[in-house]
VEXVOMI-61226 format. One record per residue (C-alpha): residue in three letters; chain; x, y, z. Coordinates in nm, 2 decimals, decimal comma. Layout:
<rs>
+------+-----+--------+--------+--------+
| type | mol |      X |      Y |      Z |
+------+-----+--------+--------+--------+
|  ALA |   A |      X |      Y |      Z |
...
+------+-----+--------+--------+--------+
</rs>
This chain:
<rs>
+------+-----+--------+--------+--------+
| type | mol |      X |      Y |      Z |
+------+-----+--------+--------+--------+
|  LEU |   A |   0,01 |   0,00 |   0,00 |
|  VAL |   A |   0,12 |   0,35 |  -0,05 |
|  ALA |   A |   0,02 |   0,59 |   0,22 |
|  MET |   A |  -0,08 |   0,95 |   0,09 |
|  ALA |   A |  -0,02 |   1,25 |   0,24 |
|  PRO |   A |  -0,32 |   1,46 |   0,43 |
|  THR |   A |  -0,33 |   1,70 |   0,09 |
|  GLN |   A |  -0,34 |   1,40 |  -0,15 |
|  ILE |   A |  -0,63 |   1,23 |   0,03 |
|  LEU |   A |  -0,83 |   1,58 |  -0,02 |
|  ALA |   A |  -0,75 |   1,64 |  -0,36 |
|  VAL |   A |  -0,90 |   1,25 |  -0,43 |
|  GLY |   A |  -1,19 |   1,34 |  -0,23 |
|  LEU |   A |  -1,29 |   1,67 |  -0,42 |
|  LEU |   A |  -1,21 |   1,52 |  -0,74 |
|  ALA |   A |  -1,47 |   1,22 |  -0,65 |
|  LEU |   A |  -1,69 |   1,47 |  -0,52 |
|  SER |   A |  -1,65 |   1,71 |  -0,85 |
|  TRP |   A |  -1,72 |   1,38 |  -1,05 |
|  THR |   A |  -2,07 |   1,33 |  -0,84 |
|  LEU |   A |  -2,19 |   1,66 |  -0,87 |
|  ALA |   A |  -2,14 |   1,58 |  -1,28 |
|  VAL |   A |  -2,32 |   1,31 |  -1,30 |
|  ALA |   A |  -2,58 |   1,45 |  -1,11 |
|  ALA |   A |  -2,60 |   1,78 |  -1,35 |
|  VAL |   A |  -2,64 |   1,51 |  -1,64 |
|  ASP |   A |  -2,93 |   1,35 |  -1,50 |
|  VAL |   A |  -3,11 |   1,69 |  -1,41 |
|  ALA |   A |  -3,03 |   1,79 |  -1,78 |
|  THR |   A |  -3,17 |   1,46 |  -1,92 |
|  ASN |   A |  -3,46 |   1,46 |  -1,71 |
|  ALA |   A |  -3,54 |   1,80 |  -1,84 |
|  SER |   A |  -3,53 |   1,76 |  -2,21 |
|  ALA |   A |  -3,73 |   1,39 |  -2,14 |
|  PRO |   A |  -4,05 |   1,40 |  -2,34 |
|  ALA |   A |  -4,38 |   1,48 |  -2,18 |
|  PRO |   A |  -4,57 |   1,17 |  -2,12 |
|  ALA |   A |  -4,85 |   1,11 |  -2,38 |
|  PRO |   A |  -5,21 |   1,19 |  -2,25 |
|  SER |   A |  -5,40 |   0,85 |  -2,21 |
|  LEU |   A |  -5,79 |   0,87 |  -2,33 |
|  ASN |   A |  -6,02 |   0,94 |  -2,10 |
|  SER |   A |  -5,80 |   0,99 |  -1,79 |
|  THR |   A |  -5,94 |   1,22 |  -1,57 |
|  ALA |   A |  -5,64 |   1,41 |  -1,48 |
|  TRP |   A |  -5,54 |   1,78 |  -1,59 |
|  LEU |   A |  -5,24 |   1,82 |  -1,74 |
|  LYS |   A |  -5,08 |   2,16 |  -1,78 |
|  ALA |   A |  -4,94 |   2,31 |  -2,10 |
|  HIS |   A |  -4,96 |   2,65 |  -2,27 |
|  ALA |   A |  -5,15 |   2,78 |  -2,60 |
|  THR |   A |  -5,09 |   2,99 |  -2,85 |
|  PHE |   A |  -5,30 |   3,07 |  -3,14 |
|  TYR |   A |  -5,26 |   3,07 |  -3,56 |
|  GLY |   A |  -5,45 |   3,12 |  -3,86 |
|  GLY |   A |  -5,63 |   3,46 |  -3,81 |
|  ALA |   A |  -6,00 |   3,53 |  -3,76 |
|  ASP |   A |  -6,14 |   3,36 |  -4,01 |
|  ALA |   A |  -5,91 |   3,03 |  -3,99 |
|  SER |   A |  -5,79 |   3,03 |  -4,29 |
|  GLY |   A |  -5,44 |   3,01 |  -4,20 |
|  THR |   A |  -5,52 |   2,68 |  -4,05 |
|  MET |   A |  -5,61 |   2,50 |  -4,36 |
|  GLY |   A |  -5,41 |   2,20 |  -4,49 |
|  GLY |   A |  -5,15 |   2,14 |  -4,22 |
|  ALA |   A |  -4,92 |   1,86 |  -4,13 |
|  CYS |   A |  -5,19 |   1,59 |  -4,08 |
|  GLY |   A |  -5,31 |   1,64 |  -4,47 |
|  TYR |   A |  -5,70 |   1,66 |  -4,40 |
|  GLY |   A |  -5,70 |   1,97 |  -4,67 |
|  ASN |   A |  -5,99 |   2,18 |  -4,60 |
|  LEU |   A |  -6,11 |   2,14 |  -4,23 |
|  TYR |   A |  -6,44 |   2,26 |  -4,30 |
|  SER |   A |  -6,54 |   2,00 |  -4,57 |
|  ALA |   A |  -6,34 |   1,75 |  -4,37 |
|  GLY |   A |  -6,58 |   1,80 |  -4,09 |
|  TYR |   A |  -6,32 |   1,96 |  -3,85 |
|  GLY |   A |  -6,45 |   2,34 |  -3,87 |
|  THR |   A |  -6,22 |   2,59 |  -3,64 |
|  ASN |   A |  -6,19 |   2,40 |  -3,35 |
|  THR |   A |  -5,83 |   2,26 |  -3,44 |
|  ALA |   A |  -5,48 |   2,31 |  -3,29 |
|  ALA |   A |  -5,11 |   2,23 |  -3,40 |
|  LEU |   A |  -4,93 |   2,01 |  -3,17 |
|  SER |   A |  -4,57 |   2,03 |  -3,03 |
|  THR |   A |  -4,33 |   1,78 |  -3,10 |
|  ALA |   A |  -4,39 |   1,60 |  -2,72 |
|  LEU |   A |  -4,76 |   1,57 |  -2,83 |
|  PHE |   A |  -4,73 |   1,52 |  -3,24 |
|  ASN |   A |  -4,58 |   1,16 |  -3,20 |
|  ASP |   A |  -4,45 |   1,19 |  -3,57 |
|  GLY |   A |  -4,81 |   1,23 |  -3,72 |
|  LEU |   A |  -4,95 |   0,97 |  -3,55 |
|  SER |   A |  -5,18 |   1,19 |  -3,29 |
|  CYS |   A |  -5,36 |   1,37 |  -3,62 |
|  GLY |   A |  -5,74 |   1,31 |  -3,56 |
|  GLN |   A |  -5,71 |   1,32 |  -3,17 |
|  CYS |   A |  -5,91 |   1,53 |  -2,94 |
|  TYR |   A |  -5,84 |   1,70 |  -2,65 |
|  LYS |   A |  -6,06 |   1,94 |  -2,42 |
|  ILE |   A |  -5,86 |   2,26 |  -2,33 |
|  MET |   A |  -5,93 |   2,55 |  -2,03 |
|  CYS |   A |  -5,69 |   2,78 |  -1,92 |
|  ASP |   A |  -5,53 |   2,80 |  -1,63 |
|  GLN |   A |  -5,72 |   3,02 |  -1,44 |
|  GLU |   A |  -5,51 |   2,96 |  -1,11 |
|  ALA |   A |  -5,19 |   3,07 |  -1,29 |
|  ASP |   A |  -5,30 |   3,35 |  -1,51 |
|  PRO |   A |  -5,63 |   3,51 |  -1,36 |
|  TYR |   A |  -5,60 |   3,81 |  -1,56 |
|  TRP |   A |  -5,61 |   3,68 |  -1,92 |
|  CYS |   A |  -5,82 |   3,36 |  -1,87 |
|  LYS |   A |  -6,16 |   3,33 |  -1,95 |
|  PRO |   A |  -6,31 |   3,15 |  -1,64 |
|  GLY |   A |  -6,58 |   2,86 |  -1,65 |
|  VAL |   A |  -6,52 |   2,76 |  -2,01 |
|  SER |   A |  -6,35 |   2,49 |  -2,21 |
|  VAL |   A |  -6,31 |   2,43 |  -2,59 |
|  THR |   A |  -6,26 |   2,08 |  -2,76 |
|  ILE |   A |  -6,01 |   2,10 |  -3,01 |
|  THR |   A |  -5,90 |   1,81 |  -3,30 |
|  ALA |   A |  -5,52 |   1,76 |  -3,36 |
|  THR |   A |  -5,48 |   1,88 |  -3,73 |
|  ASN |   A |  -5,15 |   2,03 |  -3,83 |
|  PHE |   A |  -4,75 |   2,04 |  -3,64 |
|  CYS |   A |  -4,63 |   2,31 |  -3,44 |
|  PRO |   A |  -4,25 |   2,33 |  -3,54 |
|  PRO |   A |  -3,97 |   2,36 |  -3,29 |
|  ASN |   A |  -3,83 |   2,73 |  -3,35 |
|  TRP |   A |  -3,44 |   2,67 |  -3,20 |
|  GLU |   A |  -3,35 |   3,02 |  -3,26 |
|  LEU |   A |  -3,56 |   3,15 |  -2,94 |
|  PRO |   A |  -3,59 |   2,99 |  -2,57 |
|  SER |   A |  -3,88 |   2,75 |  -2,53 |
|  ASP |   A |  -4,00 |   3,01 |  -2,27 |
|  ASN |   A |  -3,96 |   3,28 |  -2,47 |
|  GLY |   A |  -4,08 |   3,25 |  -2,86 |
|  GLY |   A |  -3,99 |   2,87 |  -2,89 |
|  TRP |   A |  -4,30 |   2,76 |  -2,72 |
|  CYS |   A |  -4,29 |   2,47 |  -2,93 |
|  ASN |   A |  -3,97 |   2,34 |  -2,87 |
|  PRO |   A |  -3,93 |   2,03 |  -2,70 |
|  PRO |   A |  -3,99 |   1,86 |  -2,43 |
|  ARG |   A |  -4,29 |   2,13 |  -2,41 |
|  PRO |   A |  -4,62 |   2,03 |  -2,46 |
|  HIS |   A |  -4,80 |   2,29 |  -2,66 |
|  PHE |   A |  -5,12 |   2,40 |  -2,86 |
|  ASP |   A |  -5,12 |   2,63 |  -3,15 |
|  MET |   A |  -5,47 |   2,69 |  -3,14 |
|  ALA |   A |  -5,72 |   2,85 |  -3,44 |
|  GLN |   A |  -5,78 |   3,15 |  -3,33 |
|  LEU |   A |  -6,15 |   3,13 |  -3,30 |
|  ALA |   A |  -6,06 |   2,82 |  -3,08 |
|  TRP |   A |  -5,87 |   2,99 |  -2,86 |
|  GLU |   A |  -6,05 |   3,32 |  -2,81 |
|  THR |   A |  -6,34 |   3,07 |  -2,62 |
|  ILE |   A |  -6,06 |   3,07 |  -2,32 |
|  GLY |   A |  -5,83 |   3,33 |  -2,36 |
|  ILE |   A |  -5,82 |   3,72 |  -2,41 |
|  TYR |   A |  -5,67 |   3,79 |  -2,75 |
|  ARG |   A |  -5,42 |   4,05 |  -2,64 |
|  ARG |   A |  -5,22 |   3,82 |  -2,45 |
|  GLY |   A |  -5,12 |   3,59 |  -2,70 |
|  ILE |   A |  -5,01 |   3,28 |  -2,49 |
|  ILE |   A |  -5,20 |   3,15 |  -2,22 |
|  PRO |   A |  -5,14 |   2,86 |  -1,93 |
|  VAL |   A |  -5,36 |   2,58 |  -1,99 |
|  LEU |   A |  -5,51 |   2,28 |  -1,85 |
|  TYR |   A |  -5,59 |   2,00 |  -2,11 |
|  GLN |   A |  -5,71 |   1,64 |  -2,15 |
|  ARG |   A |  -5,74 |   1,41 |  -2,40 |
|  VAL |   A |  -6,08 |   1,29 |  -2,49 |
|  PRO |   A |  -6,31 |   1,08 |  -2,72 |
|  CYS |   A |  -6,37 |   1,26 |  -3,05 |
|  VAL |   A |  -6,74 |   1,29 |  -3,16 |
|  ARG |   A |  -6,80 |   1,27 |  -3,53 |
|  ARG |   A |  -7,09 |   1,32 |  -3,79 |
|  GLY |   A |  -7,14 |   1,03 |  -4,05 |
|  GLY |   A |  -6,87 |   0,75 |  -4,10 |
|  VAL |   A |  -6,49 |   0,76 |  -4,11 |
|  ARG |   A |  -6,38 |   0,85 |  -4,48 |
|  PHE |   A |  -6,07 |   0,74 |  -4,71 |
|  THR |   A |  -5,93 |   0,93 |  -4,97 |
|  MET |   A |  -5,73 |   0,79 |  -5,22 |
|  ARG |   A |  -5,40 |   0,94 |  -5,31 |
|  GLY |   A |  -5,07 |   0,79 |  -5,45 |
|  PHE |   A |  -5,02 |   0,62 |  -5,80 |
|  ASP |   A |  -4,96 |   0,26 |  -5,95 |
|  TYR |   A |  -4,79 |   0,06 |  -5,70 |
|  PHE |   A |  -4,80 |   0,34 |  -5,41 |
|  ASN |   A |  -5,13 |   0,35 |  -5,23 |
|  LEU |   A |  -5,12 |   0,66 |  -5,00 |
|  VAL |   A |  -5,45 |   0,69 |  -4,83 |
|  LEU |   A |  -5,58 |   0,94 |  -4,61 |
|  VAL |   A |  -5,82 |   0,83 |  -4,28 |
|  SER |   A |  -6,01 |   1,09 |  -4,19 |
|  ASN |   A |  -6,33 |   1,19 |  -3,97 |
|  VAL |   A |  -6,22 |   0,90 |  -3,69 |
|  ALA |   A |  -6,44 |   0,94 |  -3,39 |
|  ALA |   A |  -6,36 |   0,80 |  -3,04 |
|  ALA |   A |  -5,98 |   0,76 |  -3,03 |
|  GLY |   A |  -5,92 |   0,96 |  -3,33 |
|  SER |   A |  -5,60 |   0,82 |  -3,42 |
|  ILE |   A |  -5,50 |   0,52 |  -3,63 |
|  LYS |   A |  -5,26 |   0,26 |  -3,47 |
|  SER |   A |  -5,26 |   0,04 |  -3,78 |
|  MET |   A |  -5,45 |  -0,03 |  -4,10 |
|  ASP |   A |  -5,42 |  -0,29 |  -4,36 |
|  VAL |   A |  -5,60 |  -0,29 |  -4,72 |
|  LYS |   A |  -5,72 |  -0,61 |  -4,92 |
|  GLY |   A |  -5,82 |  -0,58 |  -5,29 |
|  THR |   A |  -6,08 |  -0,82 |  -5,44 |
|  ASN |   A |  -5,77 |  -0,94 |  -5,63 |
|  SER |   A |  -5,61 |  -1,05 |  -5,31 |
|  ALA |   A |  -5,63 |  -1,36 |  -5,11 |
|  ASP |   A |  -5,47 |  -1,19 |  -4,78 |
|  TRP |   A |  -5,51 |  -0,86 |  -4,61 |
|  ILE |   A |  -5,18 |  -0,62 |  -4,71 |
|  PRO |   A |  -5,01 |  -0,45 |  -4,41 |
|  MET |   A |  -5,04 |  -0,07 |  -4,46 |
|  ALA |   A |  -4,74 |   0,13 |  -4,31 |
|  HIS |   A |  -4,75 |   0,50 |  -4,17 |
|  ASN |   A |  -4,66 |   0,74 |  -4,42 |
|  TRP |   A |  -4,70 |   1,12 |  -4,28 |
|  GLY |   A |  -4,98 |   1,26 |  -4,07 |
|  ALA |   A |  -5,34 |   1,08 |  -4,11 |
|  HIS |   A |  -5,16 |   0,95 |  -4,42 |
|  TRP |   A |  -5,11 |   0,55 |  -4,47 |
|  HIS |   A |  -4,94 |   0,35 |  -4,78 |
|  ALA |   A |  -4,94 |   0,03 |  -4,92 |
|  LEU |   A |  -4,70 |  -0,09 |  -5,18 |
|  ALA |   A |  -4,93 |  -0,31 |  -5,43 |
|  TYR |   A |  -5,09 |  -0,25 |  -5,72 |
|  LEU |   A |  -5,46 |  -0,24 |  -5,64 |
|  SER |   A |  -5,61 |  -0,03 |  -5,96 |
|  GLY |   A |  -5,94 |  -0,15 |  -6,08 |
|  GLN |   A |  -6,02 |  -0,36 |  -5,77 |
|  MET |   A |  -6,29 |  -0,27 |  -5,49 |
|  LEU |   A |  -6,09 |  -0,24 |  -5,18 |
|  SER |   A |  -6,17 |  -0,28 |  -4,82 |
|  PHE |   A |  -5,98 |  -0,16 |  -4,51 |
|  ARG |   A |  -5,91 |  -0,32 |  -4,15 |
|  VAL |   A |  -5,84 |   0,00 |  -3,92 |
|  THR |   A |  -5,73 |  -0,02 |  -3,57 |
|  ILE |   A |  -5,73 |   0,29 |  -3,39 |
|  THR |   A |  -5,52 |   0,36 |  -3,08 |
|  ASP |   A |  -5,81 |   0,28 |  -2,81 |
|  GLY |   A |  -5,78 |  -0,09 |  -2,95 |
|  GLN |   A |  -6,11 |  -0,10 |  -3,17 |
|  THR |   A |  -6,12 |  -0,24 |  -3,50 |
|  LEU |   A |  -6,37 |  -0,20 |  -3,82 |
|  VAL |   A |  -6,36 |  -0,38 |  -4,16 |
|  PHE |   A |  -6,47 |  -0,15 |  -4,42 |
|  THR |   A |  -6,56 |  -0,42 |  -4,66 |
|  ASN |   A |  -6,55 |  -0,26 |  -5,07 |
|  VAL |   A |  -6,57 |   0,09 |  -4,93 |
|  ILE |   A |  -6,35 |   0,21 |  -5,24 |
|  PRO |   A |  -6,55 |   0,09 |  -5,56 |
|  THR |   A |  -6,41 |  -0,07 |  -5,91 |
|  GLY |   A |  -6,28 |   0,17 |  -6,11 |
|  TRP |   A |  -6,21 |   0,41 |  -5,84 |
|  THR |   A |  -5,91 |   0,68 |  -5,95 |
|  PHE |   A |  -5,66 |   0,86 |  -5,73 |
|  GLY |   A |  -5,82 |   1,16 |  -5,58 |
|  LEU |   A |  -6,12 |   0,99 |  -5,48 |
|  THR |   A |  -6,28 |   1,07 |  -5,14 |
|  VAL |   A |  -6,53 |   0,78 |  -5,00 |
|  ALA |   A |  -6,72 |   0,83 |  -4,68 |
|  SER |   A |  -6,83 |   0,49 |  -4,51 |
|  ASN |   A |  -7,12 |   0,41 |  -4,31 |
|  LEU |   A |  -6,91 |   0,26 |  -4,03 |
|  GLN |   A |  -6,78 |   0,46 |  -3,74 |
|  PHE |   A |  -6,56 |   0,38 |  -3,40 |
|  LYS |   A |  -6,78 |   0,42 |  -3,07 |
+------+-----+--------+--------+--------+
</rs>
């Protein structure tokens, strides 16, 4: 054994303490950047977030969007919509989900409208702004849960002059009129299908397609937003879809796409999730 002088022992101890503090700092930083937990459907807990607005007083700027629904009026979503931050958007797999939102009056009593809430559908993505800090302009930066709401929906719960408000939110079942809709996009061997007007969970977990010339179901892959694709030649066939939404419900839409369909066709089914 080699004897150490008191000054050497002190130096080793300080080095060990510095290493421990460094590890603790890394842990804190890691936890601070961890994504927010995904909100559970039908949970009674209210989660905290913030909300801004976009799209103008007529909501014209909310049309289109990263989910691909296009004209939100004809798609059935209207102006009660929002763009989700990265923490909530889940690479588009959250498209179609519904959230009940109210202003957090306890956190900001001056700018909140008391006693009211609004239910919105996720139709767009609010991208990060890395040029601005997350507490001063970079509202949609990870790991912040944030809703950039259509202005008309936002003004239901907040006072216009403020621009950003603290909110409480829950994920809730979606209520839709009519059946699930399918829009055929793509070309030849690339069948891109937009699924819209989905009730209950609102978002798709998995999807399969089968043509009248197919013996088996063909798995589809998530492409972008609310779009799923299959790499198969299906033109000229009646098409059926098997859709599972994120609450576990599965429906089979038998021969929902008619023979002789063309890309661009939208069909409203007579089936809906409950």
